[in-house]
C-alpha positions as CSV (number, residue, x, y, z in Angstrom):
1,M,-34.4,-191.0,-178.6
2,K,-37.7,-192.8,-177.9
3,V,-39.4,-195.0,-180.4
4,S,-42.6,-192.8,-180.2
5,E,-40.4,-189.7,-181.0
6,N,-38.9,-191.5,-184.0
7,M,-42.4,-192.4,-185.2
8,N,-43.4,-188.7,-185.0
9,Y,-40.5,-187.7,-187.2
10,I,-41.3,-190.4,-189.7
11,K,-44.9,-189.0,-189.9
12,I,-43.5,-185.5,-190.4
13,F,-41.1,-186.6,-193.1
14,N,-43.8,-188.5,-194.9
15,Q,-46.0,-185.4,-194.8
16,I,-43.2,-183.3,-196.3
17,I,-42.6,-185.9,-199.0
18,D,-46.3,-186.0,-199.8
19,E,-46.6,-182.2,-200.0
20,N,-43.3,-181.3,-201.6
21,P,-40.6,-184.0,-202.1
22,I,-38.0,-181.3,-203.0
23,A,-38.6,-179.8,-199.5
24,F,-37.3,-183.0,-197.9
25,K,-34.3,-182.9,-200.2
26,V,-33.7,-179.3,-199.1
27,L,-34.1,-180.2,-195.4
28,L,-31.5,-183.0,-195.7
29,F,-29.1,-180.6,-197.5
30,L,-29.5,-178.0,-194.8
31,I,-29.0,-180.5,-192.0
32,E,-25.9,-181.9,-193.8
33,Q,-24.5,-178.3,-194.1
34,S,-25.4,-177.2,-190.6
35,D,-22.8,-176.3,-188.0
36,E,-22.8,-177.3,-184.3
37,K,-25.5,-174.7,-183.6
38,N,-27.8,-176.2,-186.2
39,I,-27.3,-173.1,-188.4
40,S,-27.0,-173.4,-192.2
41,D,-26.7,-171.1,-195.2
42,C,-30.2,-170.8,-196.7
43,S,-29.5,-168.8,-199.8
44,Y,-32.0,-169.6,-202.5
45,L,-29.1,-169.3,-205.1
46,L,-27.1,-171.8,-203.0
47,L,-29.9,-174.3,-203.0
48,D,-30.5,-173.7,-206.7
49,G,-26.9,-174.5,-207.5
50,A,-26.3,-177.3,-205.0
51,L,-29.5,-179.2,-205.6
52,N,-30.1,-178.3,-209.2
53,I,-33.5,-176.8,-208.5
54,S,-35.0,-173.4,-209.6
55,V,-35.1,-170.5,-207.2
56,P,-38.9,-170.5,-207.1
57,T,-38.8,-174.2,-206.2
58,A,-36.3,-173.5,-203.4
59,V,-38.5,-170.7,-202.2
60,R,-41.6,-173.0,-202.0
61,A,-39.5,-175.8,-200.3
62,V,-38.1,-173.4,-197.6
63,K,-41.5,-171.9,-197.0
64,L,-43.0,-175.3,-196.3
65,L,-40.2,-176.2,-193.9
66,E,-40.6,-172.9,-192.2
67,E,-44.4,-173.3,-191.9
68,M,-43.9,-176.8,-190.4
69,K,-41.6,-175.1,-187.9
70,L,-38.6,-177.4,-188.9
71,I,-36.5,-174.3,-189.7
72,T,-36.4,-170.7,-188.7
73,I,-35.2,-168.2,-191.3
74,I,-32.7,-165.6,-190.0
75,K,-32.6,-162.7,-192.4
76,T,-29.9,-160.0,-192.6
77,E,-29.7,-157.2,-195.2
78,T,-27.5,-159.4,-197.4
79,H,-27.8,-163.0,-196.4
80,H,-30.3,-165.7,-195.3
81,T,-29.4,-168.4,-192.9
82,C,-31.6,-170.8,-191.1
83,E,-31.7,-172.5,-187.8
84,I,-32.8,-176.1,-188.0
85,E,-34.9,-177.5,-185.2
86,A,-32.3,-179.1,-182.9
87,S,-34.2,-182.4,-182.4
88,I,-34.4,-182.9,-186.2
89,C,-30.6,-182.4,-186.4
90,R,-30.1,-184.9,-183.6
91,F,-32.4,-187.4,-185.4
92,F,-30.1,-187.4,-188.4
93,K,-26.7,-186.6,-186.9
94,G,-27.0,-188.5,-183.7
């Protein structure tokens, strides 16, 4: 990974922290829980329980991450998962 690419991520992460610090916490949790295809369970109730945040807070955090195009929500009738931007996962997971 190039230094300039790393600096881009640092700017993105700082922007998230400035706008909604919980969203950064959510992003880290989703990355940690993601599989080899960068897919993670994105249930608001899961985030509520795992991160000790309210459902409305989880909704706002996920919405910001989605707006920043760091995650893509995959909705089914009964479940929400998300695909995390592959390069972001590589940044953290190597």
